[in-house]
Structures are given as structure tokens and as C-alpha cells.
C-alpha positions, 0 to 999 in steps of 0.5 A, a space after each residue: 500500500 502506498 502512502 498518501 500525502 496532504 499539502 495545504 498551500 496558503 498564498 496570495 492570489 497573485 501566486 496561485 497560478 504559479 503554484 498550480 503550474 508547479 504542481 501540474 508539472 510534478 503530477 500533483 492534482 489540486 483537489 480544492 481551490 478556494 479563497 480566503 482572508 487572514 484574521 491577523 490584526 494590523 499590529 501583528 501584520 506590522 510586527 511580522 512585516 506582512 500586509 493584509 492581502 486576499 489569499 488563495 487556499 490550495 489542497 492537494 492529496 497524492 500518493 508516494 508514486 507521484 512526483 516530488 515537490 520540495 519547498 524551502 523558505 519561499 523558493 521551490 527546490 525541485 
């Protein structure tokens, strides 16, 4: 029996297509794509150097035999 993997990606909406393209290149199908918005207060965002933006949420489930995806900081490795 092969292992299953679950990946949830939360990103700004502008980056959604780049993530979808990467997943498609690696043979990973996105099972759910929806929109979201953060709930952090302005002070928390300012402390972390972030801005309030509309988000996209991607959910992908795949088995071990599908391509490999690597992630480090804000850059993809594979």
C-alpha cells in the first residue's frame, strides 16, 4: 500500500497560478481551490512585516508514486 500525502498551500492570489503550474508539472492534482482572508490584526501584520492581502487556499492529496515537490523558505527546490 502506498502512502498518501496532504499539502495545504496558503498564498496570495497573485501566486496561485504559479503554484498550480508547479504542481501540474510534478503530477500533483489540486483537489480544492478556494479563497480566503487572514484574521491577523494590523499590529501583528506590522510586527511580522506582512500586509493584509486576499489569499488563495490550495489542497492537494497524492500518493508516494507521484512526483516530488520540495519547498524551502519561499523558493521551490525541485
